[in-house]
TIFI-163484 format. One line per field, with one value per residue (C-alpha): residue number from 1; residue in three letters; x, y, z. Coordinates in nm, 2 decimals, always signed. Layout:
% TIFI-163484
k <- (NUM:...)
r <- (ALA:...)
px <- (X:...)
py <- (Y:...)
pz <- (Z:...)
//
This chain:
% TIFI-163484
k <- (1:2:3:4:5:6:7:8:9:10:11:12:13:14:15:16:17:18:19:20:21:22:23:24:25:26:27:28:29:30:31:32:33:34:35:36:37:38:39:40:41:42:43:44:45:46:47:48:49:50:51:52:53:54:55:56:57:58:59:60:61:62:63:64:65:66:67:68:69:70:71:72:73:74:75:76:77:78:79:80:81:82:83:84:85:86:87:88:89:90:91:92:93:94:95:96:97:98:99:100:101:102:103:104:105:106:107:108:109:110:111:112:113:114:115:116:117:118:119:120:121:122:123:124:125:126:127:128:129:130:131:132:133:134:135:136:137:138:139:140:141:142:143:144:145:146:147:148:149:150:151:152:153:154:155:156:157:158:159:160:161:162:163:164:165:166:167:168:169:170:171:172:173:174:175:176:177:178:179:180:181:182:183:184:185:186:187:188:189:190:191:192:193:194:195:196:197:198:199:200:201:202:203:204:205:206:207:208:209:210:211:212:213:214:215:216:217:218:219:220:221:222:223:224:225:226:227:228:229:230:231:232:233:234:235:236:237:238:239:240:241:242:243:244:245:246:247:248:249:250:251:252:253:254:255:256:257:258:259:260:261:262:263:264:265:266:267:268:269:270:271:272:273:274:275:276:277:278:279:280:281:282:283:284:285:286:287:288:289:290:291:292:293:294:295:296:297:298:299:300:301:302:303:304:305:306:307:308:309:310:311:312:313:314:315:316:317:318:319:320:321:322:323:324:325:326:327:328:329:330:331:332:333:334:335:336:337:338:339:340:341:342:343:344:345:346:347:348:349:350:351:352:353:354:355:356:357:358:359:360:361:362:363:364:365:366:367:368:369:370:371:372:373:374:375:376:377)
r <- (MET:SER:ALA:ILE:PRO:LEU:LYS:PRO:ARG:SER:SER:ASP:GLY:PRO:ILE:LYS:THR:SER:ILE:LEU:GLY:THR:GLY:MET:SER:LEU:SER:VAL:PHE:HIS:GLN:PRO:SER:ILE:SER:ARG:LEU:PRO:ASP:HIS:PHE:VAL:LEU:HIS:SER:ILE:TYR:GLU:ARG:THR:PRO:LYS:GLY:ARG:LEU:ASP:PRO:LEU:ILE:GLU:SER:GLY:LYS:LEU:GLN:GLY:VAL:LYS:VAL:VAL:ARG:SER:LEU:GLU:GLU:VAL:LEU:GLU:ASP:THR:GLU:VAL:GLU:LEU:VAL:VAL:VAL:SER:THR:PRO:ASN:ASN:THR:HIS:TYR:GLU:TYR:ALA:LYS:ARG:CYS:LEU:ASN:SER:GLY:LYS:HIS:VAL:LEU:ILE:GLU:LYS:PRO:ILE:CYS:PRO:THR:TYR:ALA:GLU:ALA:GLN:GLU:LEU:TYR:SER:LEU:ALA:GLU:ASP:LYS:GLY:LEU:ILE:LEU:GLY:VAL:TYR:GLN:ASN:ARG:ARG:TRP:ASP:SER:ASP:PHE:LEU:THR:LEU:ARG:LYS:LEU:LEU:ASP:SER:ASN:THR:LEU:GLY:LYS:ILE:THR:GLU:LEU:THR:SER:SER:PHE:ASP:ARG:TYR:ARG:PRO:LEU:PRO:SER:THR:TYR:THR:PRO:GLY:THR:ASN:TRP:LYS:GLU:THR:PRO:GLY:GLU:SER:ASN:ASN:ALA:ILE:TYR:ASN:LEU:GLY:SER:HIS:LEU:ILE:ASP:GLN:ALA:VAL:VAL:LEU:PHE:GLY:LYS:PRO:GLU:LYS:VAL:GLN:GLY:ARG:VAL:TRP:ASP:SER:ARG:GLY:ILE:GLY:MET:ASP:GLU:ASN:PHE:GLU:VAL:ASN:LEU:PHE:TYR:PRO:SER:LYS:THR:ILE:THR:LEU:LYS:ALA:SER:ILE:VAL:SER:ALA:SER:PRO:HIS:GLN:LEU:ARG:PHE:LEU:VAL:LYS:GLY:THR:LYS:GLY:THR:TYR:THR:LYS:TYR:THR:LEU:PRO:SER:SER:HIS:PRO:SER:LEU:LYS:LYS:PHE:ASP:SER:PRO:VAL:ASP:HIS:GLU:GLY:PHE:ASP:SER:GLU:PRO:GLU:GLU:GLY:TRP:GLY:THR:MET:TRP:VAL:ALA:LYS:GLU:GLU:ARG:ASP:GLY:THR:ASP:PHE:ILE:GLU:GLU:LYS:VAL:PRO:ALA:ILE:SER:GLY:ASN:TYR:LYS:ALA:LEU:TYR:GLU:ASN:LEU:TYR:GLU:SER:ILE:ASN:SER:GLY:ASP:ARG:SER:LYS:LEU:SER:VAL:LYS:SER:GLU:GLN:VAL:LEU:THR:VAL:LEU:LYS:ILE:ILE:GLU:LEU:ALA:ARG:LYS:SER:SER:GLU:GLN:GLY:ARG:VAL:LEU:PRO:PHE:GLU)
px <- (+0.03:-0.06:-0.34:-0.25:-0.26:-0.58:-0.61:-0.54:-0.82:-0.78:-0.92:-0.98:-1.34:-1.66:-1.67:-1.89:-2.13:-2.37:-2.66:-2.79:-3.17:-3.46:-3.63:-3.70:-3.33:-3.25:-3.51:-3.51:-3.14:-2.88:-2.99:-3.06:-2.73:-2.53:-2.72:-2.64:-2.27:-2.20:-1.83:-1.78:-2.02:-2.22:-2.49:-2.37:-2.61:-2.88:-2.92:-3.30:-3.32:-3.69:-3.87:-4.17:-4.21:-4.03:-3.80:-4.09:-4.13:-3.76:-3.75:-4.06:-3.91:-3.59:-3.38:-3.23:-3.14:-2.83:-2.83:-2.82:-3.06:-2.91:-3.07:-2.78:-2.51:-2.25:-2.31:-2.21:-1.91:-1.78:-1.82:-1.47:-1.61:-1.79:-1.57:-1.82:-2.11:-2.39:-2.55:-2.91:-3.07:-3.23:-3.00:-2.95:-2.79:-2.53:-2.25:-2.27:-2.31:-2.04:-1.79:-1.84:-1.81:-1.48:-1.34:-1.41:-1.21:-1.50:-1.53:-1.84:-2.09:-2.34:-2.67:-2.68:-2.65:-2.34:-2.41:-2.63:-2.32:-2.01:-1.80:-1.92:-1.85:-1.49:-1.43:-1.55:-1.33:-1.03:-1.11:-1.14:-0.80:-0.64:-0.78:-0.68:-1.05:-1.29:-1.58:-1.82:-2.14:-2.45:-2.51:-2.69:-2.88:-2.56:-2.65:-3.01:-3.11:-3.22:-2.89:-2.66:-2.86:-2.80:-2.43:-2.39:-2.58:-2.37:-2.05:-2.15:-2.16:-2.47:-2.64:-2.33:-2.22:-2.46:-2.62:-2.90:-3.00:-3.30:-3.31:-3.63:-3.77:-4.13:-4.41:-4.78:-4.86:-5.11:-5.15:-4.88:-4.83:-4.90:-5.08:-4.88:-4.57:-4.25:-4.37:-4.21:-3.88:-3.87:-4.20:-4.11:-3.98:-3.60:-3.34:-3.17:-3.50:-3.58:-3.62:-3.30:-3.11:-3.31:-3.39:-3.16:-2.84:-2.91:-2.97:-2.69:-2.45:-2.55:-2.48:-2.14:-2.05:-2.14:-2.01:-1.79:-1.80:-2.02:-1.91:-2.23:-2.53:-2.89:-3.15:-3.51:-3.67:-4.02:-4.31:-4.63:-4.83:-4.80:-4.64:-4.35:-4.07:-3.92:-4.05:-3.97:-3.66:-3.51:-3.14:-2.96:-2.59:-2.41:-2.11:-1.92:-2.13:-2.43:-2.70:-2.81:-3.15:-3.23:-3.57:-3.83:-4.20:-4.42:-4.74:-4.68:-5.01:-4.92:-4.90:-4.59:-4.33:-4.03:-3.70:-3.46:-3.46:-3.13:-3.05:-2.73:-2.59:-2.70:-3.01:-3.24:-3.33:-3.63:-3.71:-4.03:-4.09:-4.34:-4.65:-4.62:-4.90:-4.71:-4.68:-4.30:-4.25:-4.46:-4.29:-4.03:-4.00:-3.66:-3.49:-3.17:-3.34:-3.30:-3.07:-3.13:-3.37:-3.42:-3.45:-3.75:-3.99:-3.97:-4.26:-4.05:-3.74:-3.64:-3.66:-3.40:-3.43:-3.10:-3.07:-2.99:-2.64:-2.61:-2.98:-3.13:-3.23:-3.59:-3.53:-3.47:-3.43:-3.64:-3.51:-3.59:-3.29:-3.28:-3.25:-2.95:-3.03:-2.96:-2.71:-2.73:-2.51:-2.22:-2.18:-2.12:-1.89:-1.69:-1.69:-1.56:-1.28:-1.17:-1.17:-1.02:-0.74:-0.66:-0.70:-0.96:-0.88:-1.08:-1.40:-1.64:-1.80:-1.51:-1.48:-1.44:-1.76:-1.96:-1.82:-1.91:-2.27:-2.30:-2.14:-2.40:-2.69:-2.57:-2.52:-2.87:-3.04:-2.85:-2.93:-3.30:-3.28:-3.10:-3.27:-2.95:-2.70:-2.39:-2.04:-1.94:-1.58)
py <- (-4.27:-4.35:-4.17:-3.87:-3.95:-3.85:-3.50:-3.53:-3.44:-3.11:-3.26:-3.59:-3.52:-3.64:-3.56:-3.26:-3.35:-3.16:-3.32:-3.19:-3.26:-3.31:-3.62:-3.96:-4.06:-3.78:-3.87:-4.25:-4.33:-4.05:-3.85:-4.16:-4.33:-4.01:-3.97:-4.33:-4.27:-3.96:-4.04:-4.06:-3.80:-3.49:-3.35:-2.99:-2.85:-2.95:-2.78:-2.73:-2.66:-2.59:-2.53:-2.77:-2.84:-3.17:-3.09:-3.00:-3.35:-3.37:-3.02:-3.09:-3.42:-3.24:-3.45:-3.14:-2.95:-2.74:-2.82:-2.54:-2.52:-2.35:-2.23:-2.24:-2.48:-2.21:-2.19:-2.56:-2.52:-2.21:-2.35:-2.45:-2.67:-2.91:-3.21:-3.44:-3.37:-3.63:-3.58:-3.70:-3.51:-3.62:-3.83:-3.55:-3.32:-3.58:-3.50:-3.12:-3.11:-3.38:-3.20:-2.87:-3.03:-3.21:-2.89:-2.72:-2.98:-3.18:-3.56:-3.68:-3.96:-3.98:-4.16:-4.43:-4.41:-4.21:-4.03:-4.09:-4.19:-4.40:-4.11:-3.87:-4.12:-4.18:-3.80:-3.77:-4.06:-3.90:-3.56:-3.71:-3.88:-3.56:-3.37:-3.64:-3.69:-3.98:-4.04:-4.29:-4.42:-4.51:-4.87:-4.94:-5.25:-5.45:-5.44:-5.55:-5.86:-6.05:-6.00:-6.06:-6.39:-6.48:-6.41:-6.62:-6.91:-6.88:-6.87:-7.20:-7.38:-7.56:-7.52:-7.63:-7.46:-7.18:-7.22:-6.96:-6.66:-6.44:-6.12:-5.91:-5.58:-5.62:-5.40:-5.35:-4.98:-4.97:-4.59:-4.33:-4.19:-3.84:-3.67:-3.35:-3.35:-3.27:-3.34:-3.68:-3.68:-4.06:-4.06:-3.76:-3.86:-3.83:-4.08:-4.11:-4.14:-4.48:-4.78:-4.93:-4.65:-4.64:-5.00:-5.15:-5.00:-5.19:-5.53:-5.49:-5.39:-5.69:-5.92:-5.75:-5.81:-6.18:-6.26:-5.98:-5.86:-6.06:-6.18:-6.06:-5.84:-5.85:-5.60:-5.49:-5.17:-5.06:-4.84:-5.03:-4.75:-4.51:-4.23:-4.17:-4.35:-4.70:-4.82:-5.19:-5.37:-5.72:-5.76:-6.09:-6.11:-6.41:-6.58:-6.88:-7.13:-6.93:-6.67:-6.40:-6.24:-5.90:-5.75:-5.51:-5.47:-5.18:-5.38:-5.72:-5.80:-6.02:-5.98:-6.20:-6.08:-6.30:-6.16:-6.44:-6.77:-6.94:-7.28:-7.47:-7.82:-7.94:-7.74:-7.45:-7.14:-6.91:-6.59:-6.39:-6.05:-6.00:-5.80:-5.42:-5.43:-5.68:-5.54:-5.60:-5.35:-5.08:-5.05:-4.79:-4.45:-4.53:-4.87:-4.75:-4.61:-4.94:-5.24:-5.53:-5.30:-5.55:-5.88:-6.06:-6.29:-6.66:-6.64:-6.42:-6.64:-6.80:-7.17:-7.41:-7.76:-7.96:-8.29:-8.59:-8.74:-9.06:-9.05:-9.02:-8.65:-8.71:-8.68:-8.34:-8.19:-7.87:-7.61:-7.25:-7.02:-6.79:-6.42:-6.21:-5.86:-5.58:-5.31:-4.98:-4.79:-5.02:-4.82:-4.51:-4.69:-4.80:-4.45:-4.31:-4.57:-4.47:-4.10:-4.11:-4.35:-4.17:-4.49:-4.50:-4.87:-4.95:-4.84:-5.13:-4.99:-4.99:-4.75:-5.05:-5.20:-4.87:-4.82:-5.17:-5.12:-4.81:-4.99:-5.27:-5.02:-4.85:-5.19:-5.31:-5.00:-5.03:-5.40:-5.31:-5.06:-5.30:-5.62:-5.82:-5.96:-5.74:-5.82:-5.65:-5.56)
pz <- (-2.92:-2.56:-2.38:-2.17:-1.80:-1.61:-1.48:-1.10:-0.86:-0.67:-0.34:-0.17:-0.09:-0.26:-0.63:-0.69:-0.96:-1.19:-1.37:-1.70:-1.74:-1.51:-1.67:-1.52:-1.51:-1.26:-1.01:-1.06:-1.11:-1.08:-0.78:-0.57:-0.67:-0.58:-0.25:-0.15:-0.19:+0.01:+0.06:-0.32:-0.47:-0.38:-0.61:-0.66:-0.93:-1.17:-1.52:-1.58:-1.95:-1.95:-1.63:-1.62:-1.24:-1.27:-0.98:-0.75:-0.59:-0.52:-0.38:-0.17:-0.03:+0.07:-0.16:-0.32:-0.01:-0.09:-0.46:-0.70:-0.99:-1.29:-1.61:-1.85:-1.94:-1.91:-1.54:-1.51:-1.74:-1.56:-1.21:-1.10:-0.81:-1.06:-1.14:-1.30:-1.54:-1.59:-1.94:-1.89:-2.17:-2.51:-2.73:-2.99:-2.73:-2.60:-2.84:-2.81:-2.43:-2.37:-2.60:-2.43:-2.09:-2.18:-2.32:-1.99:-1.80:-1.66:-1.64:-1.81:-1.76:-2.05:-2.07:-2.33:-2.62:-2.59:-2.93:-3.24:-3.45:-3.43:-3.56:-3.29:-3.02:-3.15:-3.14:-2.78:-2.67:-2.84:-2.68:-2.33:-2.38:-2.51:-2.20:-1.95:-1.85:-1.78:-2.04:-1.90:-2.04:-1.82:-1.93:-1.61:-1.74:-1.70:-1.33:-1.37:-1.16:-1.46:-1.65:-1.34:-1.29:-1.66:-1.64:-1.34:-1.51:-1.82:-1.63:-1.45:-1.79:-1.66:-2.00:-2.19:-2.50:-2.59:-2.94:-2.93:-2.71:-2.74:-2.53:-2.54:-2.41:-2.53:-2.41:-2.47:-2.55:-2.84:-2.80:-2.77:-2.42:-2.54:-2.83:-2.78:-3.00:-2.82:-2.47:-2.46:-2.67:-2.68:-2.88:-3.10:-3.44:-3.48:-3.59:-3.26:-3.07:-3.23:-3.01:-3.13:-2.97:-2.65:-2.57:-2.83:-2.68:-2.36:-2.53:-2.77:-2.48:-2.28:-2.58:-2.64:-2.27:-2.30:-2.64:-2.78:-3.14:-3.39:-3.73:-3.91:-3.83:-3.96:-3.86:-3.90:-3.76:-3.81:-3.69:-3.57:-3.43:-3.71:-3.52:-3.76:-3.58:-3.56:-3.22:-3.29:-3.39:-3.43:-3.45:-3.52:-3.42:-3.58:-3.42:-3.53:-3.33:-3.21:-3.30:-3.07:-3.13:-2.97:-3.01:-2.88:-2.97:-2.85:-2.91:-2.76:-2.60:-2.31:-1.93:-1.92:-2.16:-2.26:-2.13:-2.20:-2.40:-2.39:-2.56:-2.49:-2.56:-2.21:-2.13:-2.19:-1.97:-1.99:-1.81:-1.82:-1.68:-1.40:-1.49:-1.45:-1.19:-0.97:-0.61:-0.60:-0.88:-0.71:-0.37:-0.42:-0.59:-0.72:-0.78:-0.61:-0.30:-0.11:-0.09:-0.33:-0.52:-0.81:-0.62:-0.76:-0.57:-0.65:-0.88:-1.11:-1.12:-1.44:-1.52:-1.66:-1.80:-1.80:-1.98:-1.76:-1.84:-2.04:-2.16:-2.50:-2.46:-2.35:-1.97:-1.81:-1.47:-1.42:-1.17:-1.08:-1.09:-0.79:-0.89:-0.79:-0.67:-0.90:-0.81:-1.02:-0.78:-0.87:-1.19:-0.98:-0.75:-1.05:-1.19:-0.86:-0.85:-1.20:-1.14:-0.80:-0.89:-1.21:-1.41:-1.69:-1.76:-1.44:-1.61:-1.64:-1.95:-2.19:-2.49:-2.73:-2.61:-2.65:-3.00:-3.08:-2.97:-3.19:-3.49:-3.45:-3.44:-3.76:-3.93:-3.82:-3.96:-4.28:-4.29:-4.25:-4.54:-4.77:-4.67:-4.62:-4.37:-4.33:-4.20:-3.88:-3.98)
//
């Protein structure tokens, strides 16, 4: 049965948007993206679940002028002016909040991961189709500078046929950020709070964008700081002619963390992250407050080594690979195009990709428990 056509918009003006949650994503990603697209979106309201003063800096800066702050989800659901709801709350609330918003006739954009389980995500997509609504997922790391640069390099075929790729989000945090349980939900034990859901959903999504569904999955998740949650993971995705390794460590003691290592039949590419203290990473309150937010200085560019043709494999040309600027607001531009045109097929983050990511996460966790490689299908 084909999907029900999208619900037509009631006006041609900017899409009135409500954001659920007052954490980092509000101030760093969503509010700046919306404010930079005034012809497409207007921030109508924010649902502050537990008043903690997190909105004070935005209020004092004047960035929330005219924005309503509400204290209950019902106020958002009953507001007929709200067309789009951004769910930017802890992972274990995504399913319930998104379902209620869809049932109230609102388009929804959910922070990754869309839901803790594959089955819940399937249900939400079916509900969105039944209601004639858009359900988007905020996979913003597709528009990171380093990933856009990698995609361009792979599209050029300069490295030849890819045989191996390692993608990492390693950090060095030997101590938890807080010793008060519950003040940082990402460090509060809970199945959907583990690193494979938070960081892993980004890395897995990028792999799915590049290579599609794998044939087999192998995973390992573990706790290295003894705080009762799996803060580290390593996932191997097996394809007919290549292996993709995705990993994150919370206690990687290095100022220069590996981001990408790519091996092909003609060359190799490596990319390291800049130290967190680097001036280029400290210039802006938000990465989307300025054009080209994520354009790295040359010292942060990746390096490739390409084998010279008709040689014995010992001679290589070394080149720096210029970084492409990141563009997080592109996700919001794409969301607007989908809603305004009434065409969900225009969404860049496809439902099939989102479901594939969740299935890989579930298989990787099962693989870790059973200690074996599992088929994807």
